[in-house]
Structure formats: structure tokens, C-alpha cells
N, CA, C and O atoms as a Maestro MAE file, in Angstrom:
{
 s_m_m2io_version
 :::
 2.0.0
}

f_m_ct {
 s_m_title
 :::
 protein
 m_atom[336] {
  # First column is atom index #
  i_m_mmod_type
  r_m_x_coord
  r_m_y_coord
  r_m_z_coord
  i_m_residue_number
  s_m_chain_name
  s_m_pdb_residue_name
  s_m_pdb_atom_name
  i_m_atomic_number
  :::
  1 25 98.390 119.597 198.936 1 A "UNK " " N  " 7
  2 3 99.222 118.771 198.793 1 A "UNK " " CA " 6
  3 2 100.894 118.949 199.523 1 A "UNK " " C  " 6
  4 15 101.178 120.132 199.712 1 A "UNK " " O  " 8
  5 25 101.855 118.069 199.887 2 A "UNK " " N  " 7
  6 3 102.487 118.221 200.492 2 A "UNK " " CA " 6
  7 2 103.751 118.796 199.648 2 A "UNK " " C  " 6
  8 15 103.633 118.920 198.429 2 A "UNK " " O  " 8
  9 25 104.956 119.143 200.300 3 A "UNK " " N  " 7
  10 3 106.234 119.869 199.731 3 A "UNK " " CA " 6
  11 2 106.382 118.057 198.856 3 A "UNK " " C  " 6
  12 15 105.931 116.967 199.207 3 A "UNK " " O  " 8
  13 25 107.033 118.381 197.911 4 A "UNK " " N  " 7
  14 3 107.776 117.113 196.823 4 A "UNK " " CA " 6
  15 2 108.367 116.310 197.973 4 A "UNK " " C  " 6
  16 15 107.877 115.214 198.242 4 A "UNK " " O  " 8
  17 25 109.273 116.738 198.584 5 A "UNK " " N  " 7
  18 3 110.140 116.203 199.483 5 A "UNK " " CA " 6
  19 2 110.030 115.490 200.602 5 A "UNK " " C  " 6
  20 15 110.879 114.803 201.169 5 A "UNK " " O  " 8
  21 25 108.614 115.764 200.953 6 A "UNK " " N  " 7
  22 3 107.832 115.079 201.888 6 A "UNK " " CA " 6
  23 2 107.515 113.449 200.759 6 A "UNK " " C  " 6
  24 15 107.833 112.311 201.103 6 A "UNK " " O  " 8
  25 25 107.118 113.669 199.987 7 A "UNK " " N  " 7
  26 3 106.671 112.104 199.147 7 A "UNK " " CA " 6
  27 2 108.272 111.643 199.245 7 A "UNK " " C  " 6
  28 15 108.309 110.737 200.078 7 A "UNK " " O  " 8
  29 25 109.142 111.813 198.908 8 A "UNK " " N  " 7
  30 3 110.286 111.269 198.936 8 A "UNK " " CA " 6
  31 2 111.199 111.009 200.072 8 A "UNK " " C  " 6
  32 15 112.300 110.469 199.963 8 A "UNK " " O  " 8
  33 25 110.590 111.487 201.316 9 A "UNK " " N  " 7
  34 3 110.908 110.723 202.447 9 A "UNK " " CA " 6
  35 2 110.160 109.857 202.525 9 A "UNK " " C  " 6
  36 15 110.797 108.906 202.979 9 A "UNK " " O  " 8
  37 25 108.911 109.509 202.318 10 A "UNK " " N  " 7
  38 3 108.089 108.208 202.286 10 A "UNK " " CA " 6
  39 2 108.828 107.159 201.507 10 A "UNK " " C  " 6
  40 15 109.156 106.022 201.846 10 A "UNK " " O  " 8
  41 25 109.057 107.965 200.115 11 A "UNK " " N  " 7
  42 3 109.589 106.704 199.459 11 A "UNK " " CA " 6
  43 2 110.820 106.165 199.795 11 A "UNK " " C  " 6
  44 15 111.123 105.216 199.072 11 A "UNK " " O  " 8
  45 25 111.790 106.504 200.815 12 A "UNK " " N  " 7
  46 3 112.771 106.349 201.243 12 A "UNK " " CA " 6
  47 2 112.448 105.263 202.591 12 A "UNK " " C  " 6
  48 15 113.392 104.919 203.303 12 A "UNK " " O  " 8
  49 25 111.348 104.872 202.806 13 A "UNK " " N  " 7
  50 3 111.036 104.303 204.077 13 A "UNK " " CA " 6
  51 2 110.157 103.017 203.211 13 A "UNK " " C  " 6
  52 15 109.694 102.097 203.885 13 A "UNK " " O  " 8
  53 25 110.022 103.022 202.141 14 A "UNK " " N  " 7
  54 3 109.704 102.066 201.332 14 A "UNK " " CA " 6
  55 2 108.201 102.119 201.570 14 A "UNK " " C  " 6
  56 15 107.495 101.152 201.858 14 A "UNK " " O  " 8
  57 25 107.812 103.371 201.412 15 A "UNK " " N  " 7
  58 3 106.337 103.334 200.940 15 A "UNK " " CA " 6
  59 2 105.378 103.198 199.684 15 A "UNK " " C  " 6
  60 15 105.336 104.169 198.929 15 A "UNK " " O  " 8
  61 25 104.669 102.184 199.412 16 A "UNK " " N  " 7
  62 3 104.167 102.324 198.226 16 A "UNK " " CA " 6
  63 2 103.152 103.698 198.101 16 A "UNK " " C  " 6
  64 15 102.823 104.520 198.957 16 A "UNK " " O  " 8
  65 25 102.838 103.587 196.787 17 A "UNK " " N  " 7
  66 3 102.109 105.083 196.421 17 A "UNK " " CA " 6
  67 2 101.141 104.191 195.053 17 A "UNK " " C  " 6
  68 15 101.551 103.433 194.174 17 A "UNK " " O  " 8
  69 25 100.151 104.540 195.276 18 A "UNK " " N  " 7
  70 3 98.644 104.436 194.176 18 A "UNK " " CA " 6
  71 2 98.564 105.858 193.732 18 A "UNK " " C  " 6
  72 15 98.524 106.886 194.407 18 A "UNK " " O  " 8
  73 25 98.548 105.664 192.336 19 A "UNK " " N  " 7
  74 3 97.904 106.462 191.459 19 A "UNK " " CA " 6
  75 2 96.933 106.598 191.428 19 A "UNK " " C  " 6
  76 15 96.689 105.427 191.138 19 A "UNK " " O  " 8
  77 25 95.352 107.339 191.498 20 A "UNK " " N  " 7
  78 3 94.065 106.904 190.978 20 A "UNK " " CA " 6
  79 2 94.610 107.691 190.020 20 A "UNK " " C  " 6
  80 15 95.342 108.680 190.058 20 A "UNK " " O  " 8
  81 25 93.979 106.893 188.928 21 A "UNK " " N  " 7
  82 3 93.912 107.179 187.170 21 A "UNK " " CA " 6
  83 2 93.427 108.777 186.834 21 A "UNK " " C  " 6
  84 15 94.017 109.688 186.253 21 A "UNK " " O  " 8
  85 25 92.057 108.698 187.479 22 A "UNK " " N  " 7
  86 3 91.649 110.179 187.134 22 A "UNK " " CA " 6
  87 2 92.344 111.212 187.664 22 A "UNK " " C  " 6
  88 15 92.074 112.324 187.209 22 A "UNK " " O  " 8
  89 25 93.134 111.138 188.472 23 A "UNK " " N  " 7
  90 3 93.998 112.394 188.585 23 A "UNK " " CA " 6
  91 2 94.810 113.024 187.907 23 A "UNK " " C  " 6
  92 15 95.287 114.101 188.263 23 A "UNK " " O  " 8
  93 25 95.103 112.383 186.737 24 A "UNK " " N  " 7
  94 3 95.731 112.730 185.505 24 A "UNK " " CA " 6
  95 2 94.634 113.422 184.329 24 A "UNK " " C  " 6
  96 15 94.915 114.049 183.308 24 A "UNK " " O  " 8
  97 25 93.385 113.079 184.852 25 A "UNK " " N  " 7
  98 3 92.262 114.488 184.199 25 A "UNK " " CA " 6
  99 2 91.864 115.964 184.601 25 A "UNK " " C  " 6
  100 15 90.967 116.725 184.240 25 A "UNK " " O  " 8
  101 25 92.838 116.043 185.438 26 A "UNK " " N  " 7
  102 3 92.641 117.042 186.196 26 A "UNK " " CA " 6
  103 2 91.617 117.603 186.966 26 A "UNK " " C  " 6
  104 15 91.639 118.500 187.809 26 A "UNK " " O  " 8
  105 25 90.248 116.547 186.286 27 A "UNK " " N  " 7
  106 3 89.425 116.545 187.689 27 A "UNK " " CA " 6
  107 2 89.318 117.395 189.151 27 A "UNK " " C  " 6
  108 15 88.349 118.098 189.440 27 A "UNK " " O  " 8
  109 25 90.387 117.213 189.932 28 A "UNK " " N  " 7
  110 3 90.442 117.156 191.075 28 A "UNK " " CA " 6
  111 2 90.990 118.491 191.238 28 A "UNK " " C  " 6
  112 15 90.368 119.302 191.924 28 A "UNK " " O  " 8
  113 25 92.252 118.854 190.599 29 A "UNK " " N  " 7
  114 3 92.523 119.973 190.611 29 A "UNK " " CA " 6
  115 2 93.651 120.206 189.688 29 A "UNK " " C  " 6
  116 15 94.411 119.277 189.416 29 A "UNK " " O  " 8
  117 25 93.793 121.251 189.245 30 A "UNK " " N  " 7
  118 3 95.587 121.153 188.447 30 A "UNK " " CA " 6
  119 2 96.697 120.983 189.273 30 A "UNK " " C  " 6
  120 15 97.864 120.660 189.053 30 A "UNK " " O  " 8
  121 25 96.171 121.224 190.106 31 A "UNK " " N  " 7
  122 3 97.725 121.048 191.207 31 A "UNK " " CA " 6
  123 2 97.919 119.717 191.508 31 A "UNK " " C  " 6
  124 15 99.064 119.272 191.589 31 A "UNK " " O  " 8
  125 25 96.520 118.715 191.764 32 A "UNK " " N  " 7
  126 3 96.886 117.346 191.930 32 A "UNK " " CA " 6
  127 2 97.593 117.130 190.059 32 A "UNK " " C  " 6
  128 15 98.776 116.845 189.878 32 A "UNK " " O  " 8
  129 25 96.643 117.326 188.940 33 A "UNK " " N  " 7
  130 3 97.222 116.319 187.783 33 A "UNK " " CA " 6
  131 2 98.737 116.522 187.998 33 A "UNK " " C  " 6
  132 15 99.508 115.563 187.975 33 A "UNK " " O  " 8
  133 25 99.198 117.942 188.232 34 A "UNK " " N  " 7
  134 3 100.677 118.177 188.288 34 A "UNK " " CA " 6
  135 2 101.570 117.371 189.191 34 A "UNK " " C  " 6
  136 15 102.597 116.815 188.801 34 A "UNK " " O  " 8
  137 25 101.155 117.347 190.315 35 A "UNK " " N  " 7
  138 3 102.003 116.574 191.351 35 A "UNK " " CA " 6
  139 2 101.743 114.810 190.737 35 A "UNK " " C  " 6
  140 15 102.789 114.163 190.692 35 A "UNK " " O  " 8
  141 25 100.733 114.219 190.386 36 A "UNK " " N  " 7
  142 3 100.761 112.566 190.075 36 A "UNK " " CA " 6
  143 2 101.579 113.106 188.904 36 A "UNK " " C  " 6
  144 15 102.707 112.629 189.039 36 A "UNK " " O  " 8
  145 25 101.549 113.616 188.188 37 A "UNK " " N  " 7
  146 3 102.741 113.666 186.674 37 A "UNK " " CA " 6
  147 2 104.338 113.816 186.914 37 A "UNK " " C  " 6
  148 15 105.138 113.380 186.086 37 A "UNK " " O  " 8
  149 25 104.799 114.554 188.272 38 A "UNK " " N  " 7
  150 3 105.988 114.461 188.823 38 A "UNK " " CA " 6
  151 2 106.029 113.260 189.499 38 A "UNK " " C  " 6
  152 15 107.130 112.710 189.539 38 A "UNK " " O  " 8
  153 25 105.214 112.787 189.972 39 A "UNK " " N  " 7
  154 3 105.917 111.305 190.485 39 A "UNK " " CA " 6
  155 2 105.819 110.551 189.526 39 A "UNK " " C  " 6
  156 15 106.838 109.859 189.500 39 A "UNK " " O  " 8
  157 25 104.987 110.236 188.518 40 A "UNK " " N  " 7
  158 3 105.294 109.704 187.615 40 A "UNK " " CA " 6
  159 2 106.692 109.497 186.919 40 A "UNK " " C  " 6
  160 15 107.383 108.529 186.600 40 A "UNK " " O  " 8
  161 25 106.799 111.223 186.817 41 A "UNK " " N  " 7
  162 3 108.245 111.190 185.794 41 A "UNK " " CA " 6
  163 2 109.731 110.960 186.858 41 A "UNK " " C  " 6
  164 15 110.876 110.701 186.487 41 A "UNK " " O  " 8
  165 25 109.237 111.153 188.201 42 A "UNK " " N  " 7
  166 3 110.004 110.753 189.517 42 A "UNK " " CA " 6
  167 2 110.415 108.873 189.600 42 A "UNK " " C  " 6
  168 15 111.229 108.171 190.201 42 A "UNK " " O  " 8
  169 25 109.095 108.635 188.426 43 A "UNK " " N  " 7
  170 3 109.345 106.546 188.845 43 A "UNK " " CA " 6
  171 2 108.922 106.205 190.491 43 A "UNK " " C  " 6
  172 15 109.266 105.182 191.084 43 A "UNK " " O  " 8
  173 25 107.836 107.664 191.251 44 A "UNK " " N  " 7
  174 3 107.669 107.157 192.145 44 A "UNK " " CA " 6
  175 2 106.252 105.757 192.714 44 A "UNK " " C  " 6
  176 15 106.218 104.936 193.631 44 A "UNK " " O  " 8
  177 25 105.431 106.072 191.754 45 A "UNK " " N  " 7
  178 3 104.252 105.571 191.162 45 A "UNK " " CA " 6
  179 2 104.513 104.007 191.209 45 A "UNK " " C  " 6
  180 15 105.189 103.443 190.348 45 A "UNK " " O  " 8
  181 25 103.701 103.096 192.693 46 A "UNK " " N  " 7
  182 3 104.058 101.680 192.230 46 A "UNK " " CA " 6
  183 2 102.631 100.997 191.608 46 A "UNK " " C  " 6
  184 15 102.571 99.988 190.905 46 A "UNK " " O  " 8
  185 25 101.773 101.638 191.961 47 A "UNK " " N  " 7
  186 3 99.737 100.993 191.929 47 A "UNK " " CA " 6
  187 2 99.207 102.234 191.331 47 A "UNK " " C  " 6
  188 15 99.520 103.388 191.619 47 A "UNK " " O  " 8
  189 25 98.259 101.774 190.352 48 A "UNK " " N  " 7
  190 3 97.297 102.288 189.315 48 A "UNK " " CA " 6
  191 2 95.929 101.963 189.823 48 A "UNK " " C  " 6
  192 15 95.674 100.763 189.920 48 A "UNK " " O  " 8
  193 25 95.002 102.820 190.163 49 A "UNK " " N  " 7
  194 3 94.156 102.591 190.974 49 A "UNK " " CA " 6
  195 2 92.907 103.538 189.844 49 A "UNK " " C  " 6
  196 15 93.268 104.162 188.846 49 A "UNK " " O  " 8
  197 25 91.293 103.417 190.371 50 A "UNK " " N  " 7
  198 3 90.431 104.064 189.580 50 A "UNK " " CA " 6
  199 2 89.264 104.334 190.701 50 A "UNK " " C  " 6
  200 15 89.229 103.434 191.540 50 A "UNK " " O  " 8
  201 25 88.623 105.028 190.832 51 A "UNK " " N  " 7
  202 3 87.779 105.732 191.824 51 A "UNK " " CA " 6
  203 2 86.122 105.722 190.916 51 A "UNK " " C  " 6
  204 15 85.408 106.724 190.960 51 A "UNK " " O  " 8
  205 25 85.758 104.641 190.250 52 A "UNK " " N  " 7
  206 3 84.422 104.461 189.580 52 A "UNK " " CA " 6
  207 2 83.360 103.901 190.655 52 A "UNK " " C  " 6
  208 15 82.741 102.846 190.794 52 A "UNK " " O  " 8
  209 25 83.435 104.893 191.216 53 A "UNK " " N  " 7
  210 3 82.138 105.012 191.688 53 A "UNK " " CA " 6
  211 2 80.341 105.145 191.188 53 A "UNK " " C  " 6
  212 15 79.260 104.789 191.657 53 A "UNK " " O  " 8
  213 25 80.673 105.636 190.372 54 A "UNK " " N  " 7
  214 3 79.504 106.107 188.849 54 A "UNK " " CA " 6
  215 2 80.018 106.526 187.413 54 A "UNK " " C  " 6
  216 15 81.084 106.976 186.993 54 A "UNK " " O  " 8
  217 25 78.910 106.215 186.888 55 A "UNK " " N  " 7
  218 3 79.313 106.742 185.769 55 A "UNK " " CA " 6
  219 2 79.664 107.845 185.252 55 A "UNK " " C  " 6
  220 15 80.052 108.090 184.110 55 A "UNK " " O  " 8
  221 25 79.513 108.514 186.148 56 A "UNK " " N  " 7
  222 3 80.408 109.816 186.192 56 A "UNK " " CA " 6
  223 2 81.749 109.635 185.790 56 A "UNK " " C  " 6
  224 15 82.103 109.868 184.634 56 A "UNK " " O  " 8
  225 25 82.457 109.268 186.597 57 A "UNK " " N  " 7
  226 3 83.919 108.723 186.645 57 A "UNK " " CA " 6
  227 2 84.287 108.259 185.804 57 A "UNK " " C  " 6
  228 15 85.453 108.540 185.525 57 A "UNK " " O  " 8
  229 25 83.568 107.304 184.908 58 A "UNK " " N  " 7
  230 3 83.719 106.536 183.757 58 A "UNK " " CA " 6
  231 2 84.652 107.390 182.723 58 A "UNK " " C  " 6
  232 15 85.752 107.060 182.280 58 A "UNK " " O  " 8
  233 25 83.821 108.718 182.430 59 A "UNK " " N  " 7
  234 3 84.254 109.442 181.357 59 A "UNK " " CA " 6
  235 2 85.461 110.468 181.886 59 A "UNK " " C  " 6
  236 15 86.351 110.928 181.171 59 A "UNK " " O  " 8
  237 25 85.331 110.641 182.876 60 A "UNK " " N  " 7
  238 3 86.853 111.053 183.591 60 A "UNK " " CA " 6
  239 2 88.222 110.405 183.611 60 A "UNK " " C  " 6
  240 15 89.302 110.994 183.580 60 A "UNK " " O  " 8
  241 25 87.919 108.546 183.690 61 A "UNK " " N  " 7
  242 3 88.886 107.540 183.877 61 A "UNK " " CA " 6
  243 2 88.649 107.380 182.139 61 A "UNK " " C  " 6
  244 15 88.784 106.158 182.080 61 A "UNK " " O  " 8
  245 25 88.440 107.723 180.990 62 A "UNK " " N  " 7
  246 3 88.110 107.675 179.856 62 A "UNK " " CA " 6
  247 2 89.156 109.111 179.170 62 A "UNK " " C  " 6
  248 15 89.832 109.046 178.143 62 A "UNK " " O  " 8
  249 25 89.071 109.856 179.732 63 A "UNK " " N  " 7
  250 3 89.743 111.419 179.316 63 A "UNK " " CA " 6
  251 2 91.315 111.136 180.030 63 A "UNK " " C  " 6
  252 15 92.264 111.635 179.425 63 A "UNK " " O  " 8
  253 25 91.540 110.524 181.016 64 A "UNK " " N  " 7
  254 3 92.762 110.141 181.424 64 A "UNK " " CA " 6
  255 2 93.850 109.310 180.570 64 A "UNK " " C  " 6
  256 15 95.071 109.360 180.421 64 A "UNK " " O  " 8
  257 25 92.657 108.424 180.027 65 A "UNK " " N  " 7
  258 3 93.453 107.404 178.990 65 A "UNK " " CA " 6
  259 2 94.525 107.879 178.156 65 A "UNK " " C  " 6
  260 15 95.547 107.306 177.778 65 A "UNK " " O  " 8
  261 25 93.946 109.416 177.875 66 A "UNK " " N  " 7
  262 3 94.688 109.933 176.511 66 A "UNK " " CA " 6
  263 2 96.316 110.279 176.979 66 A "UNK " " C  " 6
  264 15 97.315 110.458 176.282 66 A "UNK " " O  " 8
  265 25 96.111 110.293 178.604 67 A "UNK " " N  " 7
  266 3 97.023 112.118 178.792 67 A "UNK " " CA " 6
  267 2 98.914 110.729 178.721 67 A "UNK " " C  " 6
  268 15 99.062 109.527 178.943 67 A "UNK " " O  " 8
  269 25 99.817 111.792 178.329 68 A "UNK " " N  " 7
  270 3 100.943 111.158 177.765 68 A "UNK " " CA " 6
  271 2 101.631 110.621 178.953 68 A "UNK " " C  " 6
  272 15 102.630 109.943 178.710 68 A "UNK " " O  " 8
  273 25 101.218 110.826 180.505 69 A "UNK " " N  " 7
  274 3 101.680 111.203 181.836 69 A "UNK " " CA " 6
  275 2 101.026 109.127 182.183 69 A "UNK " " C  " 6
  276 15 101.656 108.272 182.805 69 A "UNK " " O  " 8
  277 25 99.998 109.011 181.674 70 A "UNK " " N  " 7
  278 3 99.340 107.635 181.915 70 A "UNK " " CA " 6
  279 2 100.380 106.938 180.790 70 A "UNK " " C  " 6
  280 15 100.780 106.092 181.590 70 A "UNK " " O  " 8
  281 25 100.941 106.705 179.881 71 A "UNK " " N  " 7
  282 3 101.311 105.911 178.785 71 A "UNK " " CA " 6
  283 2 102.429 105.923 179.030 71 A "UNK " " C  " 6
  284 15 103.023 105.070 178.370 71 A "UNK " " O  " 8
  285 25 103.241 106.647 179.866 72 A "UNK " " N  " 7
  286 3 104.869 106.569 180.355 72 A "UNK " " CA " 6
  287 2 104.543 105.773 181.517 72 A "UNK " " C  " 6
  288 15 105.491 105.010 181.703 72 A "UNK " " O  " 8
  289 25 103.573 105.582 182.450 73 A "UNK " " N  " 7
  290 3 103.742 105.219 183.622 73 A "UNK " " CA " 6
  291 2 103.237 103.749 182.815 73 A "UNK " " C  " 6
  292 15 104.065 102.864 183.027 73 A "UNK " " O  " 8
  293 25 102.514 103.459 182.271 74 A "UNK " " N  " 7
  294 3 102.433 101.888 182.022 74 A "UNK " " CA " 6
  295 2 103.341 101.211 181.119 74 A "UNK " " C  " 6
  296 15 103.322 99.998 180.909 74 A "UNK " " O  " 8
  297 25 104.266 102.180 180.507 75 A "UNK " " N  " 7
  298 3 105.048 101.421 179.774 75 A "UNK " " CA " 6
  299 2 106.592 101.901 180.576 75 A "UNK " " C  " 6
  300 15 107.659 102.011 179.971 75 A "UNK " " O  " 8
  301 25 106.416 102.122 181.930 76 A "UNK " " N  " 7
  302 3 107.961 102.144 182.825 76 A "UNK " " CA " 6
  303 2 107.978 100.694 182.862 76 A "UNK " " C  " 6
  304 15 108.979 100.275 182.282 76 A "UNK " " O  " 8
  305 25 107.147 99.651 183.389 77 A "UNK " " N  " 7
  306 3 107.524 98.278 183.717 77 A "UNK " " CA " 6
  307 2 107.603 98.334 185.339 77 A "UNK " " C  " 6
  308 15 107.954 97.317 185.937 77 A "UNK " " O  " 8
  309 25 107.204 99.788 186.212 78 A "UNK " " N  " 7
  310 3 107.280 99.765 187.481 78 A "UNK " " CA " 6
  311 2 106.204 99.305 188.648 78 A "UNK " " C  " 6
  312 15 106.290 99.229 189.874 78 A "UNK " " O  " 8
  313 25 105.099 99.020 187.652 79 A "UNK " " N  " 7
  314 3 103.752 98.876 188.380 79 A "UNK " " CA " 6
  315 2 103.473 97.805 189.110 79 A "UNK " " C  " 6
  316 15 103.172 96.710 188.635 79 A "UNK " " O  " 8
  317 25 103.556 98.064 190.259 80 A "UNK " " N  " 7
  318 3 102.994 96.150 190.677 80 A "UNK " " CA " 6
  319 2 101.874 95.726 191.041 80 A "UNK " " C  " 6
  320 15 101.708 95.139 192.110 80 A "UNK " " O  " 8
  321 25 100.720 96.028 189.988 81 A "UNK " " N  " 7
  322 3 99.468 95.986 190.213 81 A "UNK " " CA " 6
  323 2 99.295 94.184 189.968 81 A "UNK " " C  " 6
  324 15 98.436 93.497 190.521 81 A "UNK " " O  " 8
  325 25 100.134 93.784 189.201 82 A "UNK " " N  " 7
  326 3 99.885 92.274 188.863 82 A "UNK " " CA " 6
  327 2 100.657 91.480 189.877 82 A "UNK " " C  " 6
  328 15 101.083 90.344 189.667 82 A "UNK " " O  " 8
  329 25 100.813 92.176 191.022 83 A "UNK " " N  " 7
  330 3 101.661 91.004 192.150 83 A "UNK " " CA " 6
  331 2 100.425 91.212 192.879 83 A "UNK " " C  " 6
  332 15 100.346 90.217 193.600 83 A "UNK " " O  " 8
  333 25 99.435 91.933 193.093 84 A "UNK " " N  " 7
  334 3 98.044 92.030 194.055 84 A "UNK " " CA " 6
  335 2 97.179 90.490 193.856 84 A "UNK " " C  " 6
  336 15 96.121 90.294 194.454 84 A "UNK " " O  " 8
  :::
 }
 m_bond[335] {
  # First column is bond index #
  i_m_from
  i_m_to
  i_m_order
  :::
  1 1 2 1
  2 2 3 1
  3 3 4 2
  4 3 5 1
  5 5 6 1
  6 6 7 1
  7 7 8 2
  8 7 9 1
  9 9 10 1
  10 10 11 1
  11 11 12 2
  12 11 13 1
  13 13 14 1
  14 14 15 1
  15 15 16 2
  16 15 17 1
  17 17 18 1
  18 18 19 1
  19 19 20 2
  20 19 21 1
  21 21 22 1
  22 22 23 1
  23 23 24 2
  24 23 25 1
  25 25 26 1
  26 26 27 1
  27 27 28 2
  28 27 29 1
  29 29 30 1
  30 30 31 1
  31 31 32 2
  32 31 33 1
  33 33 34 1
  34 34 35 1
  35 35 36 2
  36 35 37 1
  37 37 38 1
  38 38 39 1
  39 39 40 2
  40 39 41 1
  41 41 42 1
  42 42 43 1
  43 43 44 2
  44 43 45 1
  45 45 46 1
  46 46 47 1
  47 47 48 2
  48 47 49 1
  49 49 50 1
  50 50 51 1
  51 51 52 2
  52 51 53 1
  53 53 54 1
  54 54 55 1
  55 55 56 2
  56 55 57 1
  57 57 58 1
  58 58 59 1
  59 59 60 2
  60 59 61 1
  61 61 62 1
  62 62 63 1
  63 63 64 2
  64 63 65 1
  65 65 66 1
  66 66 67 1
  67 67 68 2
  68 67 69 1
  69 69 70 1
  70 70 71 1
  71 71 72 2
  72 71 73 1
  73 73 74 1
  74 74 75 1
  75 75 76 2
  76 75 77 1
  77 77 78 1
  78 78 79 1
  79 79 80 2
  80 79 81 1
  81 81 82 1
  82 82 83 1
  83 83 84 2
  84 83 85 1
  85 85 86 1
  86 86 87 1
  87 87 88 2
  88 87 89 1
  89 89 90 1
  90 90 91 1
  91 91 92 2
  92 91 93 1
  93 93 94 1
  94 94 95 1
  95 95 96 2
  96 95 97 1
  97 97 98 1
  98 98 99 1
  99 99 100 2
  100 99 101 1
  101 101 102 1
  102 102 103 1
  103 103 104 2
  104 103 105 1
  105 105 106 1
  106 106 107 1
  107 107 108 2
  108 107 109 1
  109 109 110 1
  110 110 111 1
  111 111 112 2
  112 111 113 1
  113 113 114 1
  114 114 115 1
  115 115 116 2
  116 115 117 1
  117 117 118 1
  118 118 119 1
  119 119 120 2
  120 119 121 1
  121 121 122 1
  122 122 123 1
  123 123 124 2
  124 123 125 1
  125 125 126 1
  126 126 127 1
  127 127 128 2
  128 127 129 1
  129 129 130 1
  130 130 131 1
  131 131 132 2
  132 131 133 1
  133 133 134 1
  134 134 135 1
  135 135 136 2
  136 135 137 1
  137 137 138 1
  138 138 139 1
  139 139 140 2
  140 139 141 1
  141 141 142 1
  142 142 143 1
  143 143 144 2
  144 143 145 1
  145 145 146 1
  146 146 147 1
  147 147 148 2
  148 147 149 1
  149 149 150 1
  150 150 151 1
  151 151 152 2
  152 151 153 1
  153 153 154 1
  154 154 155 1
  155 155 156 2
  156 155 157 1
  157 157 158 1
  158 158 159 1
  159 159 160 2
  160 159 161 1
  161 161 162 1
  162 162 163 1
  163 163 164 2
  164 163 165 1
  165 165 166 1
  166 166 167 1
  167 167 168 2
  168 167 169 1
  169 169 170 1
  170 170 171 1
  171 171 172 2
  172 171 173 1
  173 173 174 1
  174 174 175 1
  175 175 176 2
  176 175 177 1
  177 177 178 1
  178 178 179 1
  179 179 180 2
  180 179 181 1
  181 181 182 1
  182 182 183 1
  183 183 184 2
  184 183 185 1
  185 185 186 1
  186 186 187 1
  187 187 188 2
  188 187 189 1
  189 189 190 1
  190 190 191 1
  191 191 192 2
  192 191 193 1
  193 193 194 1
  194 194 195 1
  195 195 196 2
  196 195 197 1
  197 197 198 1
  198 198 199 1
  199 199 200 2
  200 199 201 1
  201 201 202 1
  202 202 203 1
  203 203 204 2
  204 203 205 1
  205 205 206 1
  206 206 207 1
  207 207 208 2
  208 207 209 1
  209 209 210 1
  210 210 211 1
  211 211 212 2
  212 211 213 1
  213 213 214 1
  214 214 215 1
  215 215 216 2
  216 215 217 1
  217 217 218 1
  218 218 219 1
  219 219 220 2
  220 219 221 1
  221 221 222 1
  222 222 223 1
  223 223 224 2
  224 223 225 1
  225 225 226 1
  226 226 227 1
  227 227 228 2
  228 227 229 1
  229 229 230 1
  230 230 231 1
  231 231 232 2
  232 231 233 1
  233 233 234 1
  234 234 235 1
  235 235 236 2
  236 235 237 1
  237 237 238 1
  238 238 239 1
  239 239 240 2
  240 239 241 1
  241 241 242 1
  242 242 243 1
  243 243 244 2
  244 243 245 1
  245 245 246 1
  246 246 247 1
  247 247 248 2
  248 247 249 1
  249 249 250 1
  250 250 251 1
  251 251 252 2
  252 251 253 1
  253 253 254 1
  254 254 255 1
  255 255 256 2
  256 255 257 1
  257 257 258 1
  258 258 259 1
  259 259 260 2
  260 259 261 1
  261 261 262 1
  262 262 263 1
  263 263 264 2
  264 263 265 1
  265 265 266 1
  266 266 267 1
  267 267 268 2
  268 267 269 1
  269 269 270 1
  270 270 271 1
  271 271 272 2
  272 271 273 1
  273 273 274 1
  274 274 275 1
  275 275 276 2
  276 275 277 1
  277 277 278 1
  278 278 279 1
  279 279 280 2
  280 279 281 1
  281 281 282 1
  282 282 283 1
  283 283 284 2
  284 283 285 1
  285 285 286 1
  286 286 287 1
  287 287 288 2
  288 287 289 1
  289 289 290 1
  290 290 291 1
  291 291 292 2
  292 291 293 1
  293 293 294 1
  294 294 295 1
  295 295 296 2
  296 295 297 1
  297 297 298 1
  298 298 299 1
  299 299 300 2
  300 299 301 1
  301 301 302 1
  302 302 303 1
  303 303 304 2
  304 303 305 1
  305 305 306 1
  306 306 307 1
  307 307 308 2
  308 307 309 1
  309 309 310 1
  310 310 311 1
  311 311 312 2
  312 311 313 1
  313 313 314 1
  314 314 315 1
  315 315 316 2
  316 315 317 1
  317 317 318 1
  318 318 319 1
  319 319 320 2
  320 319 321 1
  321 321 322 1
  322 322 323 1
  323 323 324 2
  324 323 325 1
  325 325 326 1
  326 326 327 1
  327 327 328 2
  328 327 329 1
  329 329 330 1
  330 330 331 1
  331 331 332 2
  332 331 333 1
  333 333 334 1
  334 334 335 1
  335 335 336 2
  :::
 }
}
């Protein structure tokens, strides 16, 4: 992962960020989960997606649904998914 200032530089250049919902489950790594939560806290996530390539990922997605960070993101009003 990049330093957080690198993410901020990208946002300053108006780059959109998409979060893979499964990142919040901790499946990829604890670091990935923490960075995802920090990006949500900073209001930097624009789109929410998923990697449902197999049934294995469905359980991970379900686990992610109970993460407080996901609720925060969904209630933020900042997601642009509806514009797609």
C-alpha cells in the first residue's frame, strides 16, 4: 500500500476511488482492511463494488455487510454508483 498522502494526491487530481466491499472483511489482509476504513473515514470512496467470481466470495461479502465502516459509507451519501 502507498502512504496515505499518495491517496490524497490522487484525490486532489479528481481520481475516483472504488472500494471492493470484500476488502472490509479482512480477507486480503488486515492492512487492506485498515486502509479501506481510513479511506472511508476520510470520505474518499466514490464507488462500491464486489469481486464475486465464485461462491467463496459470497461468504466474504456477507461478512463485510456487518462492518461498521460499510454502514458509514452507505449512509454517507457520497457514493456515485447510481450515476453509472
